[in-house]
VOPAGU-2260 file (C-alpha; in pm, 1 decimal, decimal comma):
REM VOPAGU-2260
SITE   aa  ch    i         X         Y         Z
SITE  MET   A    0   -1386,0    8502,5   -3494,3
SITE  LYS   A    1   -1362,2    8210,1   -3730,5
SITE  ARG   A    2    -994,1    8181,6   -3649,2
SITE  ARG   A    3   -1072,3    8185,6   -3275,8
SITE  ILE   A    4   -1332,7    7908,6   -3310,7
SITE  SER   A    5   -1088,2    7703,4   -3515,7
SITE  GLU   A    6    -826,9    7736,7   -3241,3
SITE  ILE   A    7   -1077,2    7634,5   -2973,2
SITE  LEU   A    8   -1181,8    7328,1   -3172,2
SITE  SER   A    9    -819,6    7238,7   -3234,2
SITE  ALA   A   10    -738,1    7271,0   -2865,3
SITE  SER   A   11   -1042,0    7063,6   -2768,7
SITE  THR   A   12    -941,1    6790,4   -3009,5
SITE  GLY   A   13    -594,5    6785,6   -2857,1
SITE  VAL   A   14    -734,5    6752,5   -2506,4
SITE  LEU   A   15    -963,4    6466,5   -2613,1
SITE  LYS   A   16    -668,7    6288,3   -2770,0
SITE  GLN   A   17    -469,8    6328,3   -2448,7
SITE  VAL   A   18    -761,9    6196,1   -2240,4
SITE  ALA   A   19    -801,3    5899,0   -2473,7
SITE  ALA   A   20    -430,6    5825,2   -2456,8
SITE  LEU   A   21    -430,9    5854,9   -2076,9
SITE  THR   A   22    -735,7    5626,2   -2048,2
SITE  ALA   A   23    -571,0    5365,3   -2268,4
SITE  ALA   A   24    -255,7    5387,4   -2059,1
SITE  VAL   A   25    -457,5    5333,1   -1739,4
SITE  PHE   A   26    -617,7    5022,3   -1885,3
SITE  VAL   A   27    -281,1    4888,4   -1998,8
SITE  PHE   A   28    -135,5    4954,6   -1652,5
SITE  ALA   A   29    -430,2    4787,3   -1480,7
SITE  ALA   A   30    -405,9    4485,0   -1708,9
SITE  ALA   A   31     -34,5    4456,9   -1648,5
SITE  PHE   A   32     -62,3    4462,9   -1270,1
SITE  ALA   A   33    -394,8    4287,0   -1219,7
SITE  ALA   A   34    -385,9    3954,7   -1031,9
SITE  PRO   A   35    -323,8    3675,6   -1285,3
SITE  SER   A   36    -617,9    3445,1   -1355,5
SITE  PHE   A   37    -548,3    3073,8   -1329,7
SITE  ALA   A   38    -799,6    2799,6   -1400,5
SITE  ALA   A   39    -844,3    2591,9   -1086,1
SITE  SER   A   40    -726,5    2233,9   -1121,6
SITE  SER   A   41    -976,5    1963,1   -1034,0
SITE  TYR   A   42    -693,2    1802,9    -832,1
SITE  ASP   A   43    -662,9    2104,3    -602,3
SITE  ASN   A   44    -723,8    2036,6    -233,2
SITE  LEU   A   45    -738,8    1658,1    -280,5
SITE  ALA   A   46    -544,8    1383,3    -103,3
SITE  VAL   A   47    -548,8    1016,8    -206,8
SITE  ALA   A   48    -412,6     702,4     -42,0
SITE  ASN   A   49    -119,2     551,6    -230,4
SITE  VAL   A   50     -93,6     204,9     -74,0
SITE  LYS   A   51     -48,4    -148,4    -205,4
SITE  ASN   A   52    -149,2    -442,1      12,0
SITE  GLU   A   53    -304,9    -282,9     319,9
SITE  PRO   A   54    -548,4       9,2     352,7
SITE  LEU   A   55    -435,0     333,6     513,9
SITE  ASN   A   56    -578,4     392,5     861,3
SITE  MET   A   57    -780,1     706,8     924,9
SITE  ARG   A   58    -743,4     825,2    1286,5
SITE  THR   A   59    -919,4    1065,3    1521,2
SITE  SER   A   60    -602,7    1273,5    1573,8
SITE  PRO   A   61    -256,9    1303,7    1411,8
SITE  SER   A   62     -93,8    1018,2    1603,5
SITE  VAL   A   63     -30,9     648,5    1543,0
SITE  ASP   A   64    -178,3     589,6    1889,0
SITE  ALA   A   65    -510,2     757,5    1804,3
SITE  GLU   A   66    -828,8     557,6    1746,8
SITE  ILE   A   67    -880,9     418,3    1395,7
SITE  ILE   A   68   -1215,6     537,7    1260,3
SITE  GLY   A   69   -1179,0     449,0     893,7
SITE  LYS   A   70    -978,3     271,1     623,6
SITE  CYS   A   71    -866,5     418,9     292,4
SITE  TYR   A   72    -796,9     154,1      29,6
SITE  SER   A   73    -572,7     238,3    -265,7
SITE  GLY   A   74    -715,7     536,1    -453,3
SITE  SER   A   75    -948,1     639,0    -171,3
SITE  GLY   A   76    -927,1     986,2     -27,6
SITE  GLY   A   77   -1105,4    1318,0     -13,7
SITE  THR   A   78   -1092,6    1690,4      52,9
SITE  VAL   A   79    -801,1    1826,1     256,5
SITE  LEU   A   80    -917,9    2008,0     570,0
SITE  ASP   A   81    -594,8    2056,0     763,9
SITE  ARG   A   82    -227,0    1954,0     768,2
SITE  LYS   A   83      -2,8    1916,4    1071,8
SITE  ASN   A   84     333,4    1753,6    1148,8
SITE  GLY   A   85     330,6    1499,6     867,2
SITE  TRP   A   86     -42,5    1427,6     893,6
SITE  THR   A   87    -341,4    1541,0     688,2
SITE  ARG   A   88    -705,0    1564,4     794,2
SITE  ILE   A   89    -952,0    1490,7     517,1
SITE  ARG   A   90   -1324,2    1456,8     463,3
SITE  SER   A   91   -1414,2    1134,9     281,9
SITE  GLY   A   92   -1773,2    1024,3     252,3
SITE  GLY   A   93   -1925,7    1061,9     597,1
SITE  LEU   A   94   -1590,8    1046,9     777,1
SITE  GLU   A   95   -1335,8    1308,5     883,6
SITE  GLY   A   96    -998,6    1199,6    1015,2
SITE  TRP   A   97    -619,9    1210,9     998,0
SITE  LEU   A   98    -396,9    1018,0     755,9
SITE  LYS   A   99     -16,7     982,2     750,7
SITE  ASP   A  100     136,6    1195,3     475,0
SITE  ASP   A  101     391,2     922,6     390,9
SITE  TYR   A  102     113,2     722,5     222,9
SITE  LEU   A  103     -70,2    1007,2      49,7
SITE  LEU   A  104     -53,9    1186,0    -283,5
SITE  PHE   A  105    -162,4    1549,1    -316,8
SITE  GLY   A  106    -285,0    1773,8    -597,2
SITE  LYS   A  107    -144,7    1706,5    -944,9
SITE  ASP   A  108      72,7    1424,4    -806,1
SITE  ILE   A  109    -252,3    1225,8    -791,2
SITE  GLU   A  110    -296,1    1229,4   -1169,4
SITE  PRO   A  111     -80,6     924,9   -1261,8
SITE  LEU   A  112    -248,0     712,3    -991,7
SITE  ALA   A  113    -590,4     840,6   -1095,4
SITE  LYS   A  114    -526,1     718,7   -1449,3
SITE  GLU   A  115    -382,1     386,6   -1329,4
SITE  LEU   A  116    -668,1     306,8   -1090,4
SITE  GLY   A  117    -946,4     458,6   -1297,7
SITE  LEU   A  118   -1037,6     737,9   -1056,7
SITE  LEU   A  119   -1134,2     964,8   -1345,8
SITE  ARG   A  120   -1497,3    1035,1   -1425,3
SITE  ALA   A  121   -1659,9    1221,1   -1712,5
SITE  LYS   A  122   -1908,3    1479,7   -1583,6
SITE  VAL   A  123   -2179,1    1597,0   -1823,4
SITE  THR   A  124   -2179,9    1974,7   -1882,4
SITE  ALA   A  125   -2467,0    1991,4   -2134,8
SITE  VAL   A  126   -2830,7    2007,2   -2020,8
SITE  THR   A  127   -2885,1    1665,8   -2178,3
SITE  LEU   A  128   -2625,2    1448,6   -2348,7
SITE  ASN   A  129   -2674,4    1137,8   -2560,5
SITE  VAL   A  130   -2481,7     827,1   -2457,9
SITE  ARG   A  131   -2418,5     622,5   -2771,0
SITE  GLU   A  132   -2334,2     261,3   -2843,5
SITE  THR   A  133   -2026,3     351,5   -3052,2
SITE  PRO   A  134   -1821,5     672,8   -3096,5
SITE  SER   A  135   -2032,0     827,1   -3370,8
SITE  THR   A  136   -2319,2    1074,3   -3394,4
SITE  ASP   A  137   -2495,1     817,7   -3610,1
SITE  ALA   A  138   -2470,8     543,4   -3346,3
SITE  VAL   A  139   -2762,3     410,8   -3145,3
SITE  ILE   A  140   -2848,2     617,2   -2835,1
SITE  VAL   A  141   -2843,1     383,9   -2533,2
SITE  LYS   A  142   -2948,9     650,4   -2282,4
SITE  GLN   A  143   -2957,3    1024,1   -2216,6
SITE  ALA   A  144   -2749,8    1172,7   -1935,9
SITE  ALA   A  145   -2851,1    1482,0   -1741,2
SITE  GLN   A  146   -2626,3    1778,3   -1662,6
SITE  GLY   A  147   -2402,6    1703,5   -1364,6
SITE  GLU   A  148   -2429,0    1325,7   -1407,4
SITE  SER   A  149   -2090,7    1151,9   -1413,1
SITE  PHE   A  150   -1956,6     815,7   -1527,6
SITE  PRO   A  151   -1630,2     623,8   -1475,8
SITE  LEU   A  152   -1397,0     704,8   -1767,3
SITE  LEU   A  153   -1260,8     400,8   -1951,2
SITE  GLU   A  154   -1075,2     568,8   -2237,5
SITE  SER   A  155   -1074,0     886,1   -2446,4
SITE  SER   A  156    -982,9     951,7   -2809,2
SITE  ASP   A  157   -1087,5    1149,4   -3118,5
SITE  GLY   A  158   -1334,2    1368,8   -2933,3
SITE  TRP   A  159   -1518,0    1081,1   -2765,6
SITE  ILE   A  160   -1507,7     942,2   -2413,3
SITE  LYS   A  161   -1587,3     578,8   -2340,4
SITE  VAL   A  162   -1768,2     553,6   -2006,6
SITE  GLN   A  163   -1881,2     267,8   -1787,9
SITE  LEU   A  164   -2257,1     252,0   -1740,1
SITE  GLN   A  165   -2284,9     -72,1   -1543,6
SITE  ALA   A  166   -2051,8    -355,6   -1445,5
SITE  ASP   A  167   -2084,8    -511,4   -1792,4
SITE  ALA   A  168   -2202,3    -218,4   -2005,7
SITE  SER   A  169   -2035,7      89,6   -2154,3
SITE  GLY   A  170   -2116,7     374,9   -2389,2
SITE  TYR   A  171   -1969,9     684,9   -2555,0
SITE  ILE   A  172   -2024,9    1055,5   -2495,7
SITE  SER   A  173   -1893,3    1361,6   -2677,8
SITE  ALA   A  174   -1585,1    1504,0   -2503,7
SITE  GLU   A  175   -1702,2    1852,7   -2603,8
SITE  TYR   A  176   -1987,1    1834,3   -2353,8
SITE  ALA   A  177   -1810,5    1663,9   -2062,8
SITE  LYS   A  178   -1547,0    1756,1   -1806,6
SITE  VAL   A  179   -1298,5    1495,7   -1681,9
SITE  ILE   A  180   -1260,0    1506,9   -1303,9
SITE  PRO   A  181   -1081,5    1287,8   -1045,6
SITE  VAL   A  182   -1314,9    1120,4    -795,8
SITE  PRO   A  183   -1128,9     932,2    -520,1
SITE  GLY   A  184   -1290,7     633,8    -352,2
SITE  THR   A  185   -1444,1     697,5     -11,4
SITE  ALA   A  186   -1304,4     583,5     321,0
SITE  VAL   A  187   -1462,4     274,6     475,7
SITE  ASP   A  188   -1603,6     314,6     826,2
SITE  ALA   A  189   -1385,5      95,1    1052,8
SITE  LYS   A  190   -1674,0       3,8    1284,2
SITE  LYS   A  191   -1895,6     -85,2     989,3
SITE  GLU   A  192   -1622,5    -304,1     841,0
SITE  ALA   A  193   -1562,9    -482,9    1172,4
SITE  ALA   A  194   -1934,9    -532,9    1226,7
SITE  ALA   A  195   -1975,6    -680,1     878,5
SITE  LEU   A  196   -1681,9    -915,7     919,6
SITE  HIS   A  197   -1791,7   -1046,1    1257,8
SITE  SER   A  198   -2169,0   -1025,2    1220,8
SITE  GLY   A  199   -2329,3   -1328,2    1381,7
SITE  ALA   A  200   -1993,1   -1484,3    1452,2
SITE  LYS   A  201   -1958,0   -1674,7    1777,8
SITE  ALA   A  202   -1643,4   -1667,1    1983,2
SITE  GLN   A  203   -1405,1   -1908,1    1815,1
SITE  ALA   A  204   -1042,0   -1962,2    1729,6
SITE  LYS   A  205    -898,6   -1762,3    1440,6
SITE  PRO   A  206   -1003,6   -1937,1    1116,8
SITE  VAL   A  207    -744,5   -2132,9     923,6
SITE  TYR   A  208    -723,1   -2004,5     566,9
SITE  VAL   A  209    -560,8   -2167,7     265,2
SITE  ILE   A  210    -378,3   -1838,9     197,3
SITE  SER   A  211    -274,1   -1552,8     422,1
SITE  ALA   A  212    -549,2   -1292,2     459,2
SITE  THR   A  213    -610,7   -1005,2     699,8
SITE  ASP   A  214    -959,6    -888,0     799,0
SITE  ASP   A  215    -921,8    -601,7     551,3
SITE  GLU   A  216    -845,2    -846,6     270,7
SITE  VAL   A  217   -1145,6   -1062,7     360,6
SITE  TYR   A  218   -1361,4    -750,1     336,0
SITE  LEU   A  219   -1200,7    -656,2       2,2
SITE  LEU   A  220   -1249,5   -1008,4    -135,9
SITE  ALA   A  221   -1617,6   -1008,2     -35,7
SITE  ALA   A  222   -1675,6    -667,3    -193,3
SITE  CYS   A  223   -1509,8    -780,4    -517,7
SITE  THR   A  224   -1715,4   -1100,6    -541,0
SITE  ALA   A  225   -2033,3    -898,3    -482,2
SITE  MET   A  226   -1930,6    -655,8    -757,5
SITE  GLU   A  227   -1840,8    -925,5   -1010,5
SITE  THR   A  228   -2168,1   -1111,5    -961,4
SITE  GLY   A  229   -2399,2    -816,5    -906,0
SITE  ASN   A  230   -2471,2    -946,8    -554,6
SITE  GLY   A  231   -2558,4   -1281,1    -708,7
SITE  SER   A  232   -2615,6   -1619,5    -550,3
SITE  TYR   A  233   -2385,0   -1782,1    -295,5
SITE  ASP   A  234   -2253,6   -2027,3    -558,0
SITE  ALA   A  235   -2180,9   -1740,1    -801,7
SITE  GLN   A  236   -1987,3   -1547,9    -537,7
SITE  LEU   A  237   -1801,9   -1854,6    -412,9
SITE  ALA   A  238   -1688,5   -1918,4    -770,7
SITE  VAL   A  239   -1543,4   -1568,6    -811,0
SITE  ALA   A  240   -1378,8   -1581,4    -468,4
SITE  SER   A  241   -1228,4   -1922,0    -554,8
SITE  CYS   A  242   -1088,8   -1785,6    -880,1
SITE  ILE   A  243    -923,8   -1493,9    -699,4
SITE  ILE   A  244    -769,4   -1730,7    -445,5
SITE  ASN   A  245    -645,1   -1954,4    -728,4
SITE  ARG   A  246    -471,5   -1648,1    -869,1
SITE  VAL   A  247    -307,7   -1565,1    -535,8
SITE  LYS   A  248    -178,0   -1921,8    -518,2
SITE  SER   A  249     -41,6   -1900,2    -873,0
SITE  LYS   A  250     150,9   -1578,7    -783,9
SITE  SER   A  251     118,1   -1463,5   -1146,4
SITE  TRP   A  252     -71,9   -1149,7   -1041,8
SITE  GLY   A  253      96,0   -1097,0    -706,1
SITE  LYS   A  254     103,8   -1277,3    -374,6
SITE  SER   A  255    -195,3   -1119,4    -201,3
SITE  ILE   A  256    -568,5   -1070,7    -250,1
SITE  SER   A  257    -516,0    -697,4    -290,1
SITE  SER   A  258    -246,3    -732,9    -556,0
SITE  VAL   A  259    -464,7    -973,0    -756,8
SITE  ILE   A  260    -775,3    -754,8    -743,2
SITE  TYR   A  261    -587,1    -435,7    -829,6
SITE  ALA   A  262    -365,2    -597,4   -1095,1
SITE  ASP   A  263    -359,8    -390,1   -1412,4
SITE  GLY   A  264    -642,0    -474,3   -1653,0
SITE  GLN   A  265    -782,4    -768,8   -1456,5
SITE  PHE   A  266   -1089,4    -639,2   -1270,0
SITE  PRO   A  267   -1228,4    -333,9   -1454,3
SITE  GLY   A  268   -1449,5    -240,1   -1160,9
SITE  ALA   A  269   -1143,4    -206,2    -937,9
SITE  SER   A  270   -1005,6      59,6   -1171,4
SITE  SER   A  271   -1331,3     238,2   -1254,7
SITE  GLY   A  272   -1447,4     328,6    -906,8
SITE  LEU   A  273   -1720,7      63,5    -902,5
SITE  LEU   A  274   -1542,4    -145,6    -639,7
SITE  ASP   A  275   -1516,0     160,7    -417,5
SITE  SER   A  276   -1894,2     182,7    -400,1
SITE  PHE   A  277   -1918,2    -181,5    -290,2
SITE  LEU   A  278   -1649,8    -123,0     -27,8
SITE  ALA   A  279   -1828,3     187,1     100,1
SITE  GLN   A  280   -2172,0      25,6     124,1
SITE  GLY   A  281   -2028,9    -295,9     267,3
SITE  PRO   A  282   -2058,7    -650,2     124,4
SITE  SER   A  283   -2364,3    -860,4     204,2
SITE  LYS   A  284   -2365,2   -1154,7     445,0
SITE  THR   A  285   -2376,3   -1384,8     142,9
SITE  ALA   A  286   -2065,1   -1224,2      -4,3
SITE  LEU   A  287   -1880,7   -1243,2     327,8
SITE  LYS   A  288   -1975,0   -1608,5     374,8
SITE  ALA   A  289   -1860,0   -1692,9      21,4
SITE  ALA   A  290   -1529,7   -1511,0      76,4
SITE  LYS   A  291   -1461,6   -1678,3     410,2
SITE  ASP   A  292   -1561,9   -2023,2     280,6
SITE  ALA   A  293   -1333,9   -1986,5     -21,4
SITE  LEU   A  294   -1049,9   -1880,8     206,8
SITE  SER   A  295   -1120,3   -2185,4     422,7
SITE  GLY   A  296   -1086,7   -2420,4     125,0
SITE  SER   A  297   -1432,0   -2441,6     -35,1
SITE  ASN   A  298   -1400,8   -2430,2    -412,9
SITE  ASN   A  299   -1665,6   -2493,7    -678,8
SITE  ILE   A  300   -1458,8   -2421,1    -993,1
SITE  GLY   A  301   -1143,2   -2630,3    -954,9
SITE  ASP   A  302    -817,8   -2468,8   -1066,9
SITE  TYR   A  303    -955,8   -2218,6   -1320,7
SITE  LEU   A  304    -772,8   -1884,8   -1324,8
SITE  TYR   A  305    -986,7   -1687,1   -1570,6
SITE  PHE   A  306   -1350,4   -1588,1   -1594,1
SITE  ASN   A  307   -1576,3   -1349,7   -1778,9
SITE  SER   A  308   -1945,8   -1282,6   -1817,3
SITE  THR   A  309   -2125,6   -1513,1   -2059,4
SITE  LYS   A  310   -2259,2   -1190,3   -2215,3
SITE  ARG   A  311   -1907,6   -1103,2   -2328,1
SITE  ILE   A  312   -1759,1   -1435,7   -2436,1
SITE  SER   A  313   -1872,0   -1756,9   -2600,2
SITE  PRO   A  314   -1812,2   -2050,2   -2361,3
SITE  GLU   A  315   -1788,3   -2290,6   -2653,8
SITE  ASP   A  316   -1465,8   -2117,1   -2756,0
SITE  TYR   A  317   -1295,1   -2285,2   -2459,5
SITE  SER   A  318   -1243,7   -2658,9   -2446,1
SITE  SER   A  319   -1233,9   -2653,8   -2067,1
SITE  HIS   A  320   -1481,0   -2431,0   -1889,1
SITE  LYS   A  321   -1754,0   -2412,9   -1625,7
SITE  ILE   A  322   -2045,9   -2171,5   -1602,3
SITE  VAL   A  323   -2155,5   -2052,6   -1258,2
SITE  GLY   A  324   -2405,5   -1773,8   -1204,2
SITE  GLY   A  325   -2365,0   -1606,0   -1541,1
SITE  ASN   A  326   -1984,5   -1617,9   -1540,6
SITE  CYS   A  327   -1777,7   -1857,8   -1748,4
SITE  PHE   A  328   -1462,5   -1987,9   -1576,2
SITE  TYR   A  329   -1206,9   -2125,6   -1818,8
SITE  LYS   A  330    -849,8   -2213,7   -1905,4
SITE  LYS   A  331    -651,7   -2040,8   -2178,1
């Protein structure tokens, strides 16, 4: 009897071992043939305009003869909805329309342009995250950011991300509690742009400008002056517009308004996404008047080519300078 029980136990143990081995083999097989898991890229399903001097037209259908409903300036774009015969339909802001593929970047191809134009934002993943004055846990806390809040990314190193808080203010957040994502600018409504440019204008001959400028460039110039002055006074905006036009004339930053504004390292807001918000909301009548007057020859700063906020520089450091609306215009 004892021998019989021993044999039964031995047989049972053998069966259990076989079951265990078979189970392990099933798991190995399943793991080997399961669908691979890839982390989704934040560039997936995105398209961005890659243009220089003129915005890319957004149309109602995939044809150059279709109605223009929007404008995508460099770095603007959105979610891809459809693709057909060399055209892509995207959703950007409140607009949906077709763009020519020849002037678009898709997916990971967007990354170099995103870095160049400052389309990257740092999105907070913690419930609450301290924004500090310098990259240190001992630094002064300038504000607290909520989960999901995002900021234009200025630079990243040693576990810290420098973010833009306002036009003339920045701070640092821990990279451990933030996700870097690309955020293209939004398309500008073509009707809104046209209405802003011609608001209150009476029928008249085409204005004579001191430099060549399309309607799109007038709109861009006005948006930039509004951004650089915080929608300041007419004199403040005329001064910035005059400085930009001086730069176009000098040809040191390019030969157009667009090339000057988007020149590397010259207008931080143009590469942080801040300018996009001014383009999307549309410049004020004051900004448009200042831009058009500057283009027509009005100038309240002379031949100065450089300016910065008086909060950032000491005017007395420059032998030749002029302060207008909180900005110091100077010569190097």
